[in-house]
C-alpha positions as CSV (number, residue, x, y, z in Angstrom):
1,X,-13.7,-14.3,-10.8
2,X,-11.0,-16.8,-11.9
3,X,-8.2,-17.7,-9.5
4,X,-5.1,-19.8,-10.2
5,X,-3.2,-20.9,-7.1
6,X,0.3,-22.3,-7.0
7,X,-1.1,-25.4,-5.2
8,X,-3.5,-25.9,-8.1
9,X,-0.7,-25.7,-10.6
10,X,1.2,-28.4,-8.8
11,X,-1.6,-30.8,-9.4
12,X,-0.8,-30.7,-13.0
13,X,2.9,-31.7,-12.8
14,X,3.6,-34.2,-15.5
15,X,5.9,-36.2,-13.2
16,X,8.0,-36.0,-10.1
17,X,10.8,-34.4,-12.0
18,X,8.8,-31.7,-13.7
19,X,8.6,-28.2,-12.3
20,X,6.3,-25.4,-13.1
21,X,7.7,-22.1,-14.2
22,X,5.7,-18.8,-14.1
23,X,6.8,-15.4,-15.2
24,X,5.2,-12.0,-15.9
25,X,6.8,-10.7,-19.1
26,X,5.2,-7.3,-20.2
27,X,6.0,-6.4,-23.8
28,X,6.6,-9.9,-25.1
29,X,5.5,-10.1,-28.7
30,X,7.0,-13.3,-30.2
31,X,8.0,-15.9,-27.6
32,X,8.6,-16.6,-24.0
33,X,10.8,-19.4,-22.9
34,X,12.6,-20.8,-19.8
35,X,16.1,-22.2,-20.1
36,X,16.5,-24.9,-17.4
37,X,20.1,-26.1,-17.0
38,X,20.6,-25.0,-20.6
39,X,17.5,-26.7,-22.1
40,X,14.9,-24.3,-23.5
41,X,11.1,-24.8,-23.1
42,X,8.3,-22.7,-24.4
43,X,6.0,-21.0,-22.0
44,X,2.4,-19.9,-22.9
45,X,-0.1,-17.3,-21.8
46,X,-3.7,-18.2,-21.0
47,X,-5.0,-14.7,-21.6
48,X,-3.9,-12.6,-24.6
49,X,-4.3,-9.4,-22.6
50,X,-2.2,-10.5,-19.6
51,X,1.5,-11.3,-20.2
52,X,1.6,-14.1,-17.6
53,X,3.4,-17.2,-19.0
54,X,3.5,-20.7,-17.5
55,X,4.8,-24.1,-18.5
56,X,6.7,-27.1,-17.2
57,X,10.2,-28.3,-17.6
58,X,12.3,-31.1,-16.2
59,X,14.0,-30.1,-12.9
60,X,15.1,-32.7,-10.5
61,X,16.3,-31.4,-7.2
62,X,18.0,-28.0,-7.6
63,X,18.2,-26.5,-11.0
64,X,19.4,-23.2,-12.6
65,X,17.1,-21.4,-14.9
66,X,16.6,-18.1,-16.7
67,X,13.8,-16.6,-18.9
68,X,14.1,-15.7,-22.6
69,X,11.7,-13.1,-24.1
70,X,11.6,-12.5,-27.8
71,X,15.1,-14.0,-28.0
72,X,16.5,-11.9,-25.2
73,X,17.9,-14.0,-22.4
74,X,18.3,-12.8,-18.9
75,X,21.9,-12.2,-18.0
76,X,21.7,-13.9,-14.6
77,X,20.8,-17.3,-13.3
78,X,18.0,-18.1,-11.0
79,X,17.9,-21.1,-8.7
80,X,14.8,-23.4,-8.1
81,X,14.7,-25.8,-5.2
82,X,11.0,-26.6,-5.3
83,X,8.3,-27.9,-7.7
84,X,7.2,-24.5,-8.7
85,X,8.5,-20.9,-9.0
86,X,6.7,-18.0,-7.5
87,X,5.4,-15.5,-10.1
88,X,8.7,-14.2,-11.4
89,X,9.2,-10.9,-13.2
90,X,11.2,-11.0,-16.4
91,X,14.6,-9.3,-15.8
92,X,14.0,-8.9,-12.1
93,X,16.5,-10.9,-10.1
94,X,14.8,-10.8,-6.7
95,X,11.2,-12.1,-6.9
96,X,10.4,-12.2,-3.1
97,X,12.3,-10.2,-0.5
98,X,12.5,-12.9,2.3
99,X,14.9,-10.7,4.4
100,X,12.7,-7.6,4.7
101,X,13.0,-6.7,8.4
102,X,9.8,-6.9,10.5
103,X,8.6,-4.0,12.6
104,X,8.1,-4.2,16.4
105,X,4.8,-3.4,18.1
106,X,5.7,-0.7,20.7
107,X,2.3,-0.3,22.4
108,X,2.1,-3.1,24.9
109,X,-1.4,-2.6,26.3
110,X,-3.1,-2.9,22.9
111,X,-0.4,-4.0,20.5
112,X,-2.4,-5.1,17.5
113,X,-5.6,-4.5,15.5
114,X,-6.9,-8.0,14.9
115,X,-10.5,-7.4,13.7
116,X,-9.4,-7.4,10.0
117,X,-7.9,-10.9,10.2
118,X,-4.6,-11.8,8.7
119,X,-2.9,-9.7,6.0
120,X,-3.9,-11.1,2.6
121,X,-1.3,-12.0,0.0
122,X,-2.1,-8.9,-2.1
123,X,-0.7,-6.8,0.8
124,X,2.4,-8.9,1.2
125,X,5.2,-6.3,0.8
126,X,7.9,-8.9,0.2
127,X,6.5,-9.0,-3.3
128,X,5.3,-6.3,-5.8
129,X,2.1,-7.4,-7.5
130,X,1.3,-6.5,-11.1
131,X,-2.1,-5.1,-12.0
132,X,-3.5,-5.4,-15.6
133,X,-6.5,-3.3,-16.5
134,X,-8.1,-4.3,-19.8
135,X,-10.9,-2.1,-21.3
136,X,-12.2,-0.8,-24.6
137,X,-9.4,1.1,-26.3
138,X,-11.6,4.1,-26.8
139,X,-12.7,4.2,-23.2
140,X,-9.1,3.9,-22.0
141,X,-8.0,6.6,-24.3
142,X,-10.8,8.9,-23.0
143,X,-9.7,8.3,-19.4
144,X,-6.0,8.7,-19.9
145,X,-5.9,11.6,-22.3
146,X,-9.3,13.4,-22.2
147,X,-10.8,13.2,-18.7
148,X,-7.6,14.2,-17.1
149,X,-8.2,17.7,-18.6
150,X,-11.8,17.8,-17.5
151,X,-12.5,20.3,-14.7
152,X,-16.0,19.2,-13.8
153,X,-15.4,16.5,-11.1
154,X,-18.4,14.4,-11.8
155,X,-17.5,14.1,-15.5
156,X,-13.8,13.6,-14.8
157,X,-14.5,10.7,-12.4
158,X,-16.7,8.8,-14.8
159,X,-16.1,5.0,-14.6
160,X,-15.7,2.5,-17.4
161,X,-16.1,-1.3,-17.6
162,X,-12.9,-3.2,-17.5
163,X,-11.4,-6.6,-16.6
164,X,-9.0,-6.4,-13.7
165,X,-6.2,-8.9,-13.1
166,X,-3.8,-8.9,-10.2
167,X,-0.7,-11.2,-10.1
168,X,0.5,-11.8,-6.6
169,X,3.4,-13.9,-5.3
170,X,1.7,-17.2,-6.0
171,X,-1.6,-16.7,-7.7
172,X,-3.4,-14.8,-10.4
173,X,-6.9,-13.4,-9.9
174,X,-9.1,-11.9,-12.6
175,X,-12.4,-10.0,-12.2
176,X,-14.6,-9.1,-15.1
177,X,-17.1,-6.2,-15.3
178,X,-15.3,-4.0,-12.9
179,X,-15.7,-0.2,-12.9
180,X,-12.4,1.8,-13.4
181,X,-11.5,5.4,-13.6
182,X,-9.6,8.3,-12.1
183,X,-9.4,8.9,-8.4
184,X,-9.7,12.6,-7.5
185,X,-10.2,13.7,-11.1
186,X,-11.1,17.2,-11.9
187,X,-8.8,18.9,-9.4
188,X,-6.8,22.0,-10.5
189,X,-3.3,20.8,-9.8
190,X,-3.4,17.1,-10.5
191,X,-0.2,15.4,-11.5
192,X,0.3,13.9,-15.0
193,X,0.8,10.6,-13.2
194,X,-2.8,10.2,-12.1
195,X,-4.3,8.2,-9.3
196,X,-6.8,5.5,-10.1
197,X,-9.7,3.6,-8.5
198,X,-11.9,0.6,-9.4
199,X,-14.7,-1.4,-7.9
200,X,-15.5,-5.1,-8.3
201,X,-18.8,-6.5,-9.5
202,X,-21.5,-6.8,-6.8
203,X,-21.0,-9.7,-4.6
204,X,-17.4,-10.3,-5.5
205,X,-14.5,-9.5,-3.2
206,X,-10.7,-9.7,-3.1
207,X,-9.3,-10.1,0.4
208,X,-12.8,-9.1,1.7
209,X,-12.7,-5.8,-0.4
210,X,-14.6,-4.7,-3.4
211,X,-13.1,-1.2,-3.8
212,X,-9.4,-0.3,-4.4
213,X,-7.4,2.8,-5.2
214,X,-4.0,3.5,-6.5
215,X,-2.2,6.7,-5.4
216,X,0.6,8.0,-7.6
217,X,3.1,9.0,-4.8
218,X,4.4,11.7,-7.2
219,X,4.9,14.2,-4.4
220,X,7.4,11.9,-2.8
221,X,10.6,11.1,-4.8
222,X,11.3,8.0,-2.7
223,X,7.7,6.6,-3.2
224,X,7.9,5.2,0.3
225,X,6.3,7.7,2.7
226,X,2.6,6.8,2.3
227,X,3.1,3.1,2.6
228,X,5.6,3.5,5.5
229,X,3.0,5.6,7.3
230,X,0.5,2.8,7.0
231,X,3.1,0.3,8.2
232,X,3.7,2.5,11.3
233,X,0.0,2.7,12.0
234,X,-0.3,-1.1,11.9
235,X,2.7,-1.5,14.1
236,X,0.9,0.8,16.6
237,X,-2.3,-1.3,16.4
238,X,-4.5,1.3,14.7
239,X,-7.4,0.5,12.3
240,X,-5.6,1.8,9.2
241,X,-5.7,1.1,5.5
242,X,-3.6,-1.7,4.1
243,X,-1.0,-0.6,1.5
244,X,1.4,-2.2,-1.0
245,X,3.4,-1.1,-4.0
246,X,2.1,-2.4,-7.3
247,X,2.9,-2.1,-11.0
248,X,0.0,-0.8,-13.2
249,X,-0.6,-1.7,-16.9
250,X,-3.6,-0.4,-18.8
251,X,-4.3,-2.2,-22.1
252,X,-0.7,-3.5,-22.0
253,X,1.0,-0.2,-21.5
254,X,3.0,0.5,-18.4
255,X,1.9,3.4,-16.2
256,X,4.5,2.8,-13.4
257,X,4.5,2.0,-9.7
258,X,1.7,3.0,-7.4
259,X,0.6,2.6,-3.8
260,X,-2.4,0.3,-3.8
261,X,-4.5,0.8,-0.7
262,X,-8.0,0.8,0.9
263,X,-10.1,3.9,0.4
264,X,-11.2,4.4,4.0
265,X,-14.3,6.3,3.1
266,X,-15.7,3.3,1.3
267,X,-17.8,0.6,3.0
268,X,-15.3,-1.9,1.5
269,X,-12.7,-0.7,4.0
270,X,-15.0,-1.0,6.9
271,X,-16.1,-4.5,5.8
272,X,-12.6,-5.7,5.6
273,X,-10.7,-3.9,8.4
274,X,-13.5,-3.9,11.0
275,X,-15.4,-7.1,10.2
276,X,-12.9,-9.4,8.4
277,X,-15.5,-9.8,5.6
278,X,-18.4,-10.6,7.9
279,X,-20.2,-7.2,8.4
280,X,-23.4,-6.8,10.2
281,X,-26.6,-6.8,8.2
282,X,-26.7,-3.0,8.6
283,X,-23.4,-1.2,8.9
284,X,-23.1,2.1,10.8
285,X,-22.7,5.6,9.4
286,X,-19.3,6.4,7.7
287,X,-18.1,9.9,6.9
288,X,-15.3,11.5,4.8
289,X,-13.7,14.5,6.6
290,X,-12.8,17.5,4.5
291,X,-11.5,20.8,5.7
292,X,-13.1,21.6,9.1
293,X,-13.8,18.0,10.1
294,X,-12.7,18.7,13.7
295,X,-15.4,17.2,16.0
296,X,-16.3,20.7,17.2
297,X,-19.9,21.5,18.2
298,X,-20.9,24.8,16.5
299,X,-24.7,24.9,16.3
300,X,-24.5,28.6,15.3
301,X,-22.7,27.5,12.1
302,X,-25.1,25.2,10.3
303,X,-22.6,24.6,7.5
304,X,-19.9,23.4,9.8
305,X,-21.2,19.9,10.2
306,X,-21.1,19.3,6.5
307,X,-17.4,19.1,6.7
308,X,-18.3,15.5,7.4
309,X,-19.6,14.1,4.1
310,X,-21.6,10.8,4.3
311,X,-20.0,7.9,2.4
312,X,-21.9,5.9,-0.1
313,X,-24.7,4.0,1.5
314,X,-24.2,5.7,4.9
315,X,-27.5,5.2,6.7
316,X,-27.2,8.6,8.4
317,X,-26.2,12.2,7.6
318,X,-23.7,14.5,9.3
319,X,-26.1,15.1,12.1
320,X,-24.8,11.9,13.6
321,X,-21.3,13.4,14.0
322,X,-22.9,16.6,15.3
323,X,-24.4,14.6,18.1
324,X,-21.0,13.1,19.0
325,X,-19.5,16.6,19.0
326,X,-22.2,17.9,21.3
327,X,-21.6,14.9,23.7
328,X,-17.9,15.7,23.8
329,X,-18.4,19.4,24.3
330,X,-20.3,18.6,27.5
331,X,-17.6,16.3,28.9
332,X,-15.6,17.7,31.8
333,X,-12.2,16.4,30.5
334,X,-10.6,16.7,33.9
335,X,-13.1,14.2,35.3
336,X,-11.8,10.6,34.9
337,X,-15.3,9.2,35.3
338,X,-16.7,11.3,32.5
339,X,-13.7,10.4,30.3
340,X,-14.3,6.8,31.0
341,X,-17.9,7.2,30.0
342,X,-17.0,9.1,26.8
343,X,-14.5,6.3,25.9
344,X,-17.6,4.0,25.5
345,X,-18.8,6.3,22.8
346,X,-15.5,7.2,21.1
347,X,-12.5,4.9,20.8
348,X,-9.8,7.0,22.5
349,X,-7.1,4.4,22.4
350,X,-6.9,4.0,18.6
351,X,-7.4,7.8,18.2
352,X,-4.3,8.4,20.4
353,X,-2.3,6.1,18.1
354,X,-3.3,8.0,15.1
355,X,-2.2,11.2,16.8
356,X,1.2,9.8,17.8
357,X,1.8,9.0,14.1
358,X,0.6,12.4,13.0
359,X,2.9,14.2,15.4
360,X,6.0,12.1,14.6
361,X,5.6,12.2,10.9
362,X,4.7,15.9,10.7
363,X,1.4,15.1,9.0
364,X,0.5,18.7,8.4
365,X,-2.5,17.8,6.2
366,X,-4.2,15.6,8.8
367,X,-6.4,16.1,11.8
368,X,-4.2,17.7,14.4
369,X,-2.7,20.5,12.2
370,X,-5.4,21.0,9.6
371,X,-8.5,19.1,10.7
372,X,-8.9,17.4,7.3
373,X,-8.2,14.2,5.5
374,X,-9.9,12.1,8.2
375,X,-12.8,9.8,8.4
376,X,-15.1,8.6,11.2
377,X,-17.3,5.5,11.7
378,X,-19.9,4.4,14.2
379,X,-19.8,0.7,14.8
380,X,-23.2,-0.9,15.6
381,X,-21.5,-4.1,16.8
382,X,-19.8,-2.2,19.7
383,X,-22.8,-0.4,21.1
384,X,-22.4,2.4,18.5
385,X,-18.9,3.4,19.4
386,X,-17.2,5.9,17.1
387,X,-13.8,5.5,15.5
388,X,-11.4,8.0,14.1
389,X,-9.7,6.9,10.9
390,X,-6.8,8.8,9.2
391,X,-6.3,9.0,5.4
392,X,-4.1,10.3,2.6
393,X,-0.5,10.3,4.0
394,X,1.4,12.0,1.3
395,X,2.1,15.3,3.2
396,X,4.3,13.6,5.8
397,X,8.0,13.2,6.7
398,X,8.7,16.8,5.6
399,X,7.0,16.7,2.2
400,X,5.6,20.2,1.3
401,X,5.9,21.2,4.9
402,X,5.6,25.0,5.2
403,X,5.6,25.9,8.9
404,X,7.2,29.3,9.8
405,X,10.1,27.7,11.7
406,X,11.4,25.9,8.6
407,X,13.6,22.9,9.6
408,X,13.4,23.9,13.3
409,X,9.7,22.8,13.2
410,X,10.9,19.3,13.9
411,X,12.0,20.3,17.4
412,X,8.6,21.6,18.5
413,X,7.1,19.6,21.3
414,X,3.6,18.1,21.0
415,X,2.8,20.2,24.1
416,X,2.8,23.3,21.9
417,X,0.3,21.8,19.4
418,X,-2.9,22.7,21.2
419,X,-2.1,26.4,21.2
420,X,-0.8,26.3,17.6
421,X,-3.8,24.3,16.3
422,X,-6.7,25.1,18.6
423,X,-9.5,23.7,16.3
424,X,-8.3,20.1,16.8
425,X,-10.6,19.9,19.9
426,X,-10.7,16.1,20.2
427,X,-7.0,15.6,20.8
428,X,-6.4,19.0,22.5
429,X,-9.1,18.6,25.1
430,X,-8.3,14.9,25.7
431,X,-4.8,15.9,26.6
432,X,-6.1,18.1,29.3
433,X,-6.8,14.9,31.2
434,X,-3.8,13.8,33.2
435,X,-4.3,10.1,32.6
436,X,-4.9,10.5,28.9
437,X,-1.9,12.8,28.6
438,X,0.2,10.2,30.4
439,X,-1.0,7.4,28.1
440,X,-0.3,9.5,25.0
441,X,3.2,10.2,26.2
442,X,3.7,6.5,27.0
443,X,2.7,5.7,23.4
444,X,4.9,8.4,22.1
445,X,8.0,7.5,24.1
446,X,7.6,3.7,23.4
447,X,7.2,4.4,19.7
448,X,10.3,6.5,19.5
449,X,12.3,4.1,21.6
450,X,11.4,1.0,19.8
451,X,10.2,1.9,16.3
452,X,10.4,5.5,15.1
453,X,14.2,5.9,15.0
454,X,17.1,5.4,12.6
455,X,17.9,1.9,14.1
456,X,14.6,0.2,13.5
457,X,12.8,2.2,10.9
458,X,16.0,3.1,9.2
459,X,16.9,-0.6,8.7
460,X,13.4,-1.3,7.3
461,X,13.6,1.7,4.9
462,X,17.0,0.7,3.5
463,X,16.0,-2.9,2.9
464,X,12.7,-2.0,1.3
465,X,14.2,0.8,-0.8
466,X,16.8,-1.7,-2.1
467,X,13.9,-4.1,-3.0
468,X,11.8,-1.6,-4.9
469,X,14.6,0.3,-6.6
470,X,14.5,-2.0,-9.7
471,X,10.9,-0.9,-10.3
472,X,11.5,2.7,-9.4
473,X,14.0,2.8,-12.3
474,X,11.3,1.5,-14.6
475,X,8.8,4.0,-13.2
476,X,11.1,7.0,-13.7
477,X,11.6,5.9,-17.4
478,X,7.9,6.2,-18.3
479,X,6.6,9.3,-20.0
480,X,3.1,9.8,-18.6
481,X,0.3,10.3,-21.1
482,X,-2.1,12.3,-19.1
483,X,-2.4,16.1,-18.6
484,X,-1.0,17.5,-15.4
485,X,2.0,18.6,-13.4
486,X,5.3,16.8,-13.9
487,X,8.0,17.2,-11.3
488,X,10.5,15.2,-13.4
489,X,12.0,13.4,-10.4
490,X,14.9,11.2,-11.6
491,X,15.8,7.7,-10.6
492,X,18.8,8.9,-8.7
493,X,16.6,11.2,-6.6
494,X,14.6,8.2,-5.4
495,X,17.7,7.3,-3.4
496,X,19.0,10.8,-2.7
497,X,15.8,11.9,-1.0
498,X,16.3,9.2,1.6
499,X,19.1,11.4,3.1
500,X,18.5,15.0,2.1
501,X,16.4,17.5,0.2
502,X,16.1,17.2,-3.6
503,X,14.7,19.7,-6.1
504,X,12.4,18.8,-9.0
505,X,14.2,19.1,-12.3
506,X,11.1,20.4,-14.2
507,X,11.3,24.2,-14.0
508,X,7.5,24.4,-14.0
509,X,7.2,22.5,-10.8
510,X,8.7,25.2,-8.5
511,X,11.2,22.7,-7.2
512,X,8.7,20.3,-5.7
513,X,8.3,19.9,-1.9
514,X,10.9,17.3,-1.0
515,X,12.8,19.6,1.4
516,X,13.5,16.8,3.9
517,X,15.1,13.5,3.3
518,X,13.0,10.6,4.6
519,X,15.6,9.3,7.0
520,X,16.8,12.8,7.7
521,X,13.3,13.6,9.1
522,X,13.0,10.4,11.1
523,X,16.4,11.0,12.7
524,X,15.7,14.6,13.5
525,X,12.2,14.1,14.9
526,X,13.1,11.1,17.0
527,X,16.2,12.8,18.4
528,X,14.0,15.8,19.4
529,X,11.6,13.6,21.2
530,X,14.4,11.6,22.8
531,X,16.0,14.8,24.1
532,X,12.7,16.1,25.5
533,X,11.9,12.9,27.4
534,X,15.5,11.6,28.0
535,X,15.1,8.5,25.9
536,X,17.6,6.0,24.4
537,X,16.8,4.2,21.2
538,X,16.8,0.4,21.3
539,X,18.6,-1.5,18.6
540,X,16.4,-3.1,16.0
541,X,17.0,-6.5,17.4
542,X,16.3,-5.5,21.0
543,X,13.1,-3.7,19.9
544,X,11.9,-6.9,18.2
545,X,12.7,-9.0,21.2
546,X,10.7,-6.7,23.5
547,X,7.7,-6.6,21.1
548,X,4.8,-8.8,21.9
549,X,4.4,-9.4,18.1
550,X,5.9,-8.1,14.9
551,X,4.4,-6.5,11.8
552,X,5.1,-8.8,8.9
553,X,4.5,-12.2,10.6
554,X,0.7,-12.2,9.9
555,X,0.7,-12.8,6.2
556,X,-1.7,-15.2,4.6
557,X,-0.6,-18.8,4.9
558,X,-0.4,-19.2,1.1
559,X,2.4,-16.7,1.1
560,X,4.2,-18.1,4.2
561,X,4.4,-21.6,2.8
562,X,6.4,-20.6,-0.2
563,X,9.1,-18.6,1.6
564,X,12.5,-20.2,1.2
565,X,11.3,-22.4,-1.6
566,X,12.9,-20.3,-4.3
567,X,16.3,-18.6,-4.4
568,X,17.0,-16.0,-7.0
569,X,20.7,-15.3,-7.1
570,X,21.2,-11.7,-6.0
571,X,23.5,-10.4,-3.3
572,X,20.8,-8.0,-1.9
573,X,18.7,-10.9,-0.8
574,X,20.8,-11.4,2.3
575,X,21.1,-7.8,3.2
576,X,19.2,-7.0,6.4
577,X,19.2,-3.3,5.7
578,X,22.3,-1.3,6.6
579,X,23.2,1.7,4.5
580,X,24.2,0.0,1.3
581,X,22.1,0.9,-1.8
582,X,24.3,-1.0,-4.2
583,X,23.7,-4.3,-5.9
584,X,20.4,-4.8,-7.8
585,X,19.2,-1.3,-6.9
586,X,22.0,0.4,-8.8
587,X,22.5,-2.1,-11.6
588,X,18.8,-2.8,-12.4
589,X,18.2,-3.0,-16.1
590,X,15.9,-0.2,-17.1
591,X,14.3,-2.3,-19.9
592,X,13.2,-5.0,-17.5
593,X,9.6,-3.9,-17.8
594,X,10.1,-1.9,-21.0
595,X,7.0,-0.1,-22.4
596,X,6.0,-1.6,-25.7
597,X,3.1,-0.8,-28.0
598,X,0.3,-3.3,-28.2
599,X,-1.5,-5.4,-25.6
600,X,1.4,-7.4,-24.3
601,X,1.1,-11.1,-25.2
602,X,0.6,-12.0,-28.9
603,X,-2.6,-13.9,-29.6
604,X,-0.7,-16.4,-31.7
605,X,1.1,-17.6,-28.6
606,X,-2.0,-18.3,-26.5
607,X,-2.5,-21.9,-25.4
608,X,-3.9,-23.6,-22.3
609,X,-0.9,-24.6,-20.3
610,X,-2.9,-26.2,-17.4
611,X,-4.4,-28.9,-19.7
612,X,-1.0,-30.4,-20.5
613,X,-1.6,-33.6,-18.5
614,X,-5.3,-33.8,-17.7
615,X,-8.5,-33.0,-19.6
616,X,-10.4,-29.9,-18.7
617,X,-13.1,-31.8,-16.9
618,X,-10.6,-33.7,-14.9
619,X,-8.7,-30.5,-14.1
620,X,-11.8,-28.9,-12.7
621,X,-12.5,-32.0,-10.6
622,X,-9.0,-32.0,-9.2
623,X,-9.2,-28.2,-8.5
624,X,-12.4,-28.7,-6.6
625,X,-10.9,-31.6,-4.6
626,X,-8.0,-29.5,-3.3
627,X,-10.4,-26.7,-2.4
628,X,-9.6,-23.9,-4.9
629,X,-12.0,-22.2,-7.3
630,X,-11.2,-23.0,-11.0
């Protein structure tokens, strides 16, 4: 793995008046320059397959600058007040969203899941990372255009060797000999915009992980629901997957915006989120829950326990979950002492948090309503306690919801769920205990009062939507190359579906399933709960002031230290949310990440920008002295 940090680059400054400029410029074929106070300086790429250009120019104090790619100059000025830029994106005015509102933590008794450590820079949602996958052209052609038609799942999900590069806000990291391919290939109704996954070479990790997946978010016109769900879970203090929006390029071609996240059924997730990269010598059994993964004990149905499929390298089979199910079946849930004893075997607290999120978001394809899309893990470091883990949050906030009540479903109390969905025995039986039910209601009411309402969550959604709109315009301009369903969502619908239903333009898509606006759902569900329990919503500011901590303040230090060092002129940067969707979101240039043929950077332009001042040997020595891998 090769890592270039901003701090390392600073070591190479030619003088006190020199600044380092860094830009991602997909599609550049001839030249990339920076114009600093009107003076043009050439920038150079270190890797011909990755259009990441760096260089130095004179900049004393505050200076104005803009990038020029193949002779096309940006039509806005940027402002630099430091010795280096962050990793800018050509034609994107706002590099880093410093004013993205934090989320409060509404559950006071256990406000935060801390076992995974601080949020790494790759998950910093104030920035949209760029991912470049480089592989043999024939292999990539096979994945994109042939395997997406394959119906045999094993063949469709074949992996190919690639080089993986991720560009975060301040650093670039490259891993060779990765394995890359489709995620969930071979399914009957996959979308043309595919989902992807890759693994790192043995012994190599990125933010304590060696397995990642990209979900296409194509069911959701806003492309916000899945990530928002993960953000909510972290605000509740649940052991959830991390998530962040990224741009994906395969052999130089743009494939759009994706939700990068942990795959919770991989040991990589457990290693990172449960052990902060320091797992025990032997991890516990991990299971992927498919349809019927409900924790019921049904010994007369031998096939039932196989709804829990062992993850790769799981040391035990589904009999382990069967044992937990039998233990729970024998619990008298009315007896507090027995519940306390069971809580030593199964983490009830985090499970209730997941159920609060499922109920509020209308997660119809999760545990409570369908007993699917879940996972469970037994932790040997906690006396073999079991944990529930939710996954796949696309069928939420009203997407593809098909309950008989239609829009009135949002008003149904959680108290009716046990009768409606009787197979969800873990939550249904736990709620029969008075103290557990009281705790669940406390979590639910506090979440609605402080977080899940139009004041707090609405402000966050508006601000984040404004930040990502520039890239959504690019995403909607791309014609996907793979076989599959195409809804045809437009750029305009990425905003419209915040407020109301939208219908897919493609006549073959049956209108899509976006029958609720994202904010429309949040407002309706929160008001229904507020009415049931006689609640009043706090303002976003008051909710934050009452919170023990906030989501968004635990980013890696390398990200925190650069905030405020760079100001890219753009009115939306000072917008704390509100209802305005104007500014950069509406005027974004659709060719900012224009899809070009070829691999991106021309080989003739490749130089070694970091050797401008010092020799290679000296550079390596300095890098080691400051503590960074070279």
